[in-house]
C-alpha positions as CSV (number, residue, x, y, z in Angstrom):
1,T,21.9,28.8,55.4
2,Y,23.5,29.7,52.1
3,L,20.3,29.2,50.1
4,P,19.1,32.1,48.0
5,L,15.9,33.7,49.4
6,P,13.4,31.9,47.0
7,L,14.8,28.4,47.8
8,Y,15.1,29.3,51.5
9,M,11.5,30.3,51.6
10,F,10.5,27.1,49.9
11,Y,12.6,25.0,52.2
12,V,11.2,26.6,55.4
13,Q,7.6,26.3,54.3
14,A,7.9,22.8,53.0
15,E,9.6,21.7,56.2
16,G,6.9,23.3,58.2
17,Y,4.2,21.5,56.2
18,S,5.9,18.2,56.8
19,K,6.1,18.6,60.5
20,A,2.5,19.9,60.8
21,Y,0.6,17.7,58.4
22,D,2.5,14.9,56.6
23,K,5.6,13.1,58.0
24,L,6.1,11.4,54.6
25,I,7.0,14.7,53.1
26,K,10.8,15.1,53.1
27,V,12.8,18.2,52.3
28,A,16.6,18.3,51.8
29,V,19.2,20.7,50.7
30,V,21.7,19.2,48.2
31,G,24.9,20.5,46.7
32,D,28.3,21.9,47.6
33,K,28.1,24.3,50.5
34,E,31.7,25.5,50.0
35,E,30.9,26.3,46.4
36,A,27.8,28.1,47.6
37,K,29.9,30.3,49.9
38,S,32.1,31.3,46.9
39,F,29.1,31.8,44.7
40,Q,27.6,34.2,47.1
41,V,30.8,36.3,47.1
42,T,31.4,36.3,43.4
43,R,27.8,36.2,42.3
44,Q,28.8,34.5,39.0
45,Y,30.3,37.9,38.1
46,T,33.2,38.5,35.8
47,P,35.0,41.6,34.6
48,E,33.8,41.0,31.0
49,D,30.2,41.0,32.2
50,S,30.7,44.2,34.1
51,D,32.3,45.9,31.1
52,S,29.6,44.7,28.7
53,D,26.9,46.2,30.8
54,Q,28.3,49.7,30.9
55,D,27.8,52.4,28.3
56,G,30.7,54.5,27.1
57,S,33.2,53.5,29.8
58,H,35.4,51.3,27.6
59,D,38.7,52.6,26.4
60,H,39.6,52.2,22.7
61,V,42.0,49.2,23.2
62,R,39.5,47.2,25.3
63,S,36.8,47.9,22.8
64,K,38.9,46.5,20.0
65,K,39.7,43.3,22.0
66,K,36.0,42.8,22.8
67,K,35.2,43.1,19.1
68,K,37.5,40.2,18.3
69,R,35.7,37.9,20.6
70,S,33.8,35.3,18.6
71,K,30.2,34.3,19.3
72,S,31.4,30.9,20.5
73,S,33.6,32.5,23.2
74,V,30.6,34.5,24.4
75,L,28.7,31.3,24.7
76,D,31.5,29.5,26.6
77,D,30.2,30.6,30.0
78,P,27.1,32.8,29.8
79,P,25.7,33.8,33.2
80,F,22.3,32.4,32.5
81,T,23.7,28.8,32.3
82,K,24.6,28.8,35.9
83,A,22.3,27.8,38.8
84,F,23.0,28.3,42.4
85,P,25.2,25.4,43.7
86,L,22.6,24.4,46.3
87,S,19.2,23.0,45.4
88,V,16.2,21.8,47.3
89,N,14.8,18.3,46.9
90,L,11.1,17.7,47.8
91,T,10.1,14.1,48.3
92,I,6.3,13.4,48.2
93,T,5.1,9.9,49.1
94,N,1.6,8.6,48.7
95,E,-0.1,6.1,51.1
96,D,0.8,3.2,48.8
97,Q,4.5,4.2,49.2
98,T,4.8,5.5,45.6
99,S,7.1,8.5,45.8
100,I,8.5,11.3,43.6
101,V,11.4,13.6,44.1
102,I,11.2,17.1,42.7
103,S,14.3,19.2,42.5
104,F,14.2,23.0,42.7
105,H,17.1,25.0,41.2
106,H,17.5,28.8,41.4
107,L,19.0,30.7,38.5
108,P,20.2,34.1,39.9
109,Y,20.7,35.7,36.6
110,F,17.2,35.1,35.4
111,C,15.8,35.6,39.0
112,V,13.7,32.5,38.5
113,T,13.5,29.1,40.1
114,C,13.1,25.9,38.0
115,A,11.7,22.5,38.9
116,S,12.3,19.0,37.5
117,V,11.5,15.4,38.6
118,T,14.7,13.6,39.4
119,S,13.2,10.2,40.4
120,I,10.0,8.2,40.8
121,K,9.9,5.2,43.0
122,H,7.2,2.6,42.6
123,N,5.9,0.3,45.3
124,D,6.3,-3.5,45.2
125,S,3.0,-4.1,43.3
126,F,4.5,-2.5,40.1
127,S,6.0,-5.0,37.6
128,D,9.0,-4.1,35.5
129,S,6.7,-3.8,32.4
130,E,4.4,-1.4,34.3
131,K,7.3,0.8,35.3
132,N,8.2,1.1,31.6
133,L,4.6,2.2,30.9
134,F,4.6,4.9,33.6
135,I,4.7,8.5,32.5
136,E,8.2,9.9,31.8
137,K,9.9,12.0,34.5
138,T,10.2,14.9,32.0
139,S,6.5,14.9,31.4
140,F,5.2,14.5,34.9
141,L,5.1,18.2,35.9
142,H,3.7,19.4,32.5
143,C,0.6,21.5,33.0
144,L,0.4,20.3,36.7
145,F,-1.7,23.5,37.0
146,E,-3.9,24.4,34.0
147,G,-2.1,26.2,31.2
148,D,1.3,26.2,33.0
149,S,3.7,24.4,30.7
150,G,6.8,26.2,32.0
151,R,8.1,26.9,28.5
152,T,7.9,30.7,28.8
153,S,9.8,32.9,31.1
154,P,8.0,34.7,33.9
155,N,9.7,37.8,32.7
156,A,9.5,39.1,29.1
157,A,12.9,40.7,29.3
158,V,14.6,37.3,29.6
159,S,14.5,36.5,25.9
160,Y,16.5,39.7,25.1
161,Q,19.1,38.8,27.7
162,I,19.4,35.3,26.1
163,R,20.0,36.7,22.7
164,K,22.6,39.1,24.1
165,Y,24.7,36.2,25.1
166,G,24.1,34.3,21.8
167,G,21.5,31.9,23.1
168,D,18.5,30.6,21.1
169,N,15.5,30.5,23.4
170,F,14.5,30.3,27.0
171,S,13.6,26.6,27.2
172,T,16.9,25.6,25.8
173,A,18.8,27.8,28.2
174,V,17.3,26.4,31.3
175,R,16.5,22.8,30.2
176,Q,19.2,21.2,32.4
177,Y,17.4,22.5,35.5
178,G,13.8,21.8,34.5
179,F,11.1,24.4,33.8
180,P,10.3,27.8,35.5
181,F,6.6,27.0,36.1
182,K,4.5,29.8,37.5
183,W,3.6,27.5,40.4
184,V,7.3,27.1,41.3
185,Q,7.6,30.9,41.7
186,R,4.5,31.0,43.8
187,A,5.7,28.1,46.0
188,C,8.9,30.2,46.6
189,G,6.7,33.1,47.6
190,I,7.2,35.2,44.5
191,I,4.3,36.9,42.7
192,V,6.0,39.9,41.0
193,P,9.0,38.8,38.8
194,V,12.3,40.7,39.1
195,D,14.1,41.8,36.0
196,P,17.0,39.6,34.9
197,G,20.5,40.7,35.4
198,I,23.6,40.2,37.5
199,G,22.9,40.9,41.1
200,N,19.2,41.6,40.6
201,D,18.1,38.5,42.5
202,S,18.9,40.4,45.7
203,E,15.8,42.4,45.0
204,I,13.5,39.4,45.3
205,K,11.2,39.7,48.3
206,P,9.5,36.3,48.9
207,D,6.2,36.3,50.8
208,N,5.6,33.7,53.6
209,D,1.8,33.5,53.1
210,I,2.0,33.1,49.3
211,A,4.6,30.3,49.7
212,A,2.7,28.4,52.4
213,E,-0.6,28.5,50.5
214,N,0.9,27.3,47.3
215,I,3.1,24.6,48.8
216,T,-0.1,23.1,50.4
217,E,-1.8,23.1,47.0
218,L,1.3,21.8,45.2
219,I,1.6,18.7,47.4
220,K,-2.1,17.9,47.0
221,V,-2.0,18.2,43.2
222,V,1.2,16.1,42.9
223,K,-0.3,13.3,45.0
224,N,-3.5,13.3,42.8
225,R,-1.4,13.2,39.6
226,L,0.7,10.3,41.1
227,K,-2.5,8.4,41.8
228,A,-4.0,9.2,38.3
229,Q,-0.8,8.0,36.6
230,I,-0.8,4.8,38.6
231,S,-4.4,4.2,37.6
232,L,-3.6,4.9,33.9
233,T,-0.5,2.6,34.0
234,K,-2.6,-0.3,35.4
235,Q,-5.0,0.2,32.5
236,L,-2.3,0.4,29.9
237,S,-0.9,-2.9,31.2
238,I,-4.2,-4.6,30.8
239,L,-4.5,-3.3,27.2
240,E,-1.0,-4.3,26.4
241,Q,-1.9,-7.8,27.5
242,L,-5.0,-7.7,25.3
243,K,-7.2,-8.5,28.4
244,L,-10.3,-6.5,27.7
245,S,-13.1,-8.2,29.6
246,Q,-16.8,-7.6,28.9
247,D,-19.3,-5.9,31.1
248,P,-22.3,-7.9,32.3
249,G,-25.2,-7.8,29.9
250,V,-23.1,-6.4,27.0
251,V,-22.3,-9.0,24.3
252,V,-19.6,-8.1,21.7
253,V,-18.1,-10.2,18.9
254,S,-15.1,-8.2,18.1
255,Q,-11.8,-8.7,19.9
256,L,-8.8,-6.5,20.8
257,I,-6.0,-8.1,18.8
258,R,-3.2,-5.5,19.1
259,W,-2.1,-2.6,21.3
260,R,1.2,-0.8,21.0
261,S,2.7,2.7,21.5
262,L,3.2,5.1,18.7
263,T,5.7,7.9,18.1
264,L,4.6,11.3,17.1
265,Q,6.1,10.8,13.7
266,E,4.0,7.7,13.2
267,V,0.9,9.6,14.1
268,Q,1.7,12.4,11.7
269,S,2.3,10.1,8.8
270,S,-0.8,7.9,9.5
271,Q,-3.7,7.6,7.1
272,F,-6.3,8.5,9.8
273,G,-8.7,11.1,8.6
274,G,-9.3,12.3,12.2
275,I,-5.8,13.0,13.4
276,S,-6.6,16.8,13.3
277,I,-8.4,16.3,16.6
278,F,-5.0,15.7,18.2
279,N,-2.8,18.5,19.4
280,L,0.3,17.4,17.4
281,Q,2.3,20.4,18.6
282,E,2.3,19.1,22.2
283,R,5.2,16.7,22.5
284,M,4.4,15.7,26.0
285,N,1.4,13.6,24.8
286,R,1.6,9.9,24.4
287,F,0.0,7.9,21.6
288,F,-1.1,4.3,21.3
289,L,-2.6,2.2,18.6
290,A,-5.4,-0.3,19.3
291,T,-6.7,-2.7,16.7
292,F,-10.1,-4.6,17.0
293,Q,-11.2,-7.3,14.7
294,Y,-14.7,-8.5,13.8
295,G,-14.6,-11.2,11.1
296,Q,-12.7,-9.7,8.3
297,A,-13.4,-6.1,9.4
298,R,-10.9,-4.2,11.6
299,M,-11.1,-0.9,13.5
300,H,-7.9,0.8,14.3
301,A,-7.9,3.5,17.0
302,I,-5.2,6.0,17.8
303,V,-5.4,7.0,21.4
304,C,-3.9,10.2,22.7
305,V,-3.2,10.5,26.4
306,T,-2.0,13.7,28.0
307,P,0.0,14.1,31.3
308,D,-3.2,15.8,32.7
309,Y,-5.2,12.5,32.6
310,P,-8.0,12.3,33.6
311,S,-8.8,16.0,33.7
312,I,-8.2,15.8,30.0
313,K,-9.8,12.6,28.8
314,P,-8.1,10.4,26.2
315,V,-8.8,11.4,22.7
316,I,-9.4,8.8,20.0
317,A,-9.3,8.8,16.2
318,V,-10.6,5.7,14.3
319,L,-10.1,4.1,10.9
320,V,-12.3,1.2,9.7
321,E,-11.3,-1.5,7.2
322,V,-14.2,-3.7,6.1
323,T,-11.7,-6.1,4.5
324,E,-7.9,-6.2,4.3
325,K,-8.0,-4.2,1.0
326,Q,-11.1,-2.1,1.6
327,R,-10.9,0.9,3.8
328,E,-13.9,2.9,4.7
329,P,-13.9,6.6,3.8
330,Y,-13.6,9.2,6.6
331,D,-17.3,10.1,6.3
332,I,-20.1,11.2,8.7
333,Q,-20.5,7.7,10.2
334,I,-16.8,7.5,11.2
335,K,-16.9,11.0,12.6
336,N,-20.0,9.9,14.5
337,I,-18.0,7.1,16.1
338,E,-15.3,9.5,17.1
339,S,-17.9,11.9,18.6
340,E,-19.4,9.0,20.5
341,V,-16.2,7.7,22.1
342,N,-14.7,11.1,22.8
343,I,-17.7,13.2,23.8
344,Y,-21.1,11.5,24.4
345,Y,-20.0,8.3,26.0
346,P,-17.5,9.8,28.5
347,R,-20.3,12.1,29.8
348,Q,-22.3,9.1,30.8
349,L,-19.5,7.6,32.9
350,S,-19.0,8.1,36.7
351,I,-15.2,8.4,36.8
352,D,-13.3,9.3,40.0
353,R,-10.7,12.1,39.9
354,H,-7.9,9.6,39.4
355,G,-9.5,8.2,36.2
356,K,-9.9,4.6,37.4
357,N,-11.0,2.5,34.4
358,L,-11.7,5.6,32.2
359,L,-9.4,4.4,29.4
360,I,-10.6,0.8,29.7
361,A,-14.3,2.0,29.5
362,Q,-13.5,4.1,26.4
363,M,-11.8,1.2,24.6
364,K,-14.7,-1.2,25.4
365,H,-17.0,1.3,23.8
366,V,-14.8,1.5,20.7
367,Q,-15.1,-2.2,20.5
368,F,-18.9,-2.0,20.9
369,C,-19.0,0.7,18.2
370,L,-17.2,-1.6,15.8
371,D,-19.8,-4.3,16.4
372,S,-22.6,-1.9,15.7
373,Y,-21.0,-0.4,12.6
374,V,-20.1,-3.8,11.0
375,Q,-23.5,-5.3,11.7
376,F,-25.3,-2.4,10.3
377,R,-23.2,-2.3,7.2
378,N,-22.9,-6.0,6.5
379,S,-26.0,-8.1,7.3
380,Q,-25.0,-11.0,5.0
381,D,-25.2,-14.6,6.2
382,G,-22.2,-15.9,8.1
383,V,-21.6,-12.7,10.0
384,Q,-22.2,-13.3,13.7
385,K,-24.5,-10.7,15.3
386,S,-24.5,-9.3,18.7
387,S,-27.8,-9.4,20.6
388,S,-27.2,-6.2,22.5
389,T,-26.7,-3.6,19.8
390,L,-29.3,-1.1,18.7
391,L,-28.8,-0.9,14.9
392,S,-31.5,1.5,13.8
393,P,-30.0,4.7,12.2
394,R,-31.7,7.9,13.3
395,G,-31.8,11.5,12.4
396,K,-31.3,13.5,9.2
397,G,-27.8,12.1,8.7
398,R,-29.0,8.5,9.3
399,L,-26.3,8.2,12.1
400,L,-26.0,5.0,14.1
401,S,-27.2,5.1,17.7
402,F,-24.5,3.3,19.7
403,Q,-26.6,2.0,22.6
404,S,-27.0,-1.3,24.2
405,T,-30.4,-3.0,24.1
406,S,-29.8,-4.9,27.3
């Protein structure tokens, strides 16, 4: 094989797992083998690179020539932009025939391996609209393991090497190959990172046991995320069609009248008092706007969903309009509603690890909270009342208790 050691270790262990445990797991080497042969000989190594790495060995003429090189010429072909010509594709397929292909690229100069999702194939039960609602390929691997966003280099010395060649930052340098997640390095059998530099990848010593253990965990976690995202997509489809059915014994008057996606810019410019509860620095999150109506009153809810659903539950900020021209202040009662739908109510739910119906349940409770809030605030004639809402405010702050009396 012409694979570099990290990719070779990953390939062997993944192939072994497939044969021993799961025939639906497929592993393939893709790329140009002839180019790989040449790459192994040249090691992306040029005379200019050699000269630039030596101290005091330049003659005066060569030094002058090198000074004339512009920054753009340095950036024309920096070594860190090159991945090994061969990569490894891992195809993971669930029982329902939903599959995902993850591509692994090795960057010899950085001595790291990157991963990205190249395709996601849905089964026949997925409609075209549901495919559009499914998580983006670029977001699927984000924080697959807690705290591992892949945006920082496994080795602190890398940032200095990038600046040496006129680059901006690590994420930009490797973006075309994915992200160097920590779990990728472990799945390749690497625990201790090797310093970046030309030829240094030969010092990498992958460990069989580390690779085997982490590939087993990786496949399990990817399958769980696939199932969770399928569950989430089905719920988003229901909400998009405004089909929010009621639970037995719970009577609500308000109706879901709108559901749409929001951009990060729309969230940032919104008038919601509670948007500070969102992590607006995290660009992998998705945002949606739900609008419920009860007579003239409306409750708008911005819903934030992370790639790590349902481990991280959807976060909701609300805004209430009693009439078209009268917006409620962001006071203790509105904050109470947000606490109810984000903290207290989810604790009462029995949700499986794939988050089946979690988002639907939260949106039903937002609807229930609107009924409770409007009925408490406005008891005038002509407003239809629900028979299942406990309206009595309790506690020092006179907060509403959002409970069903059924």
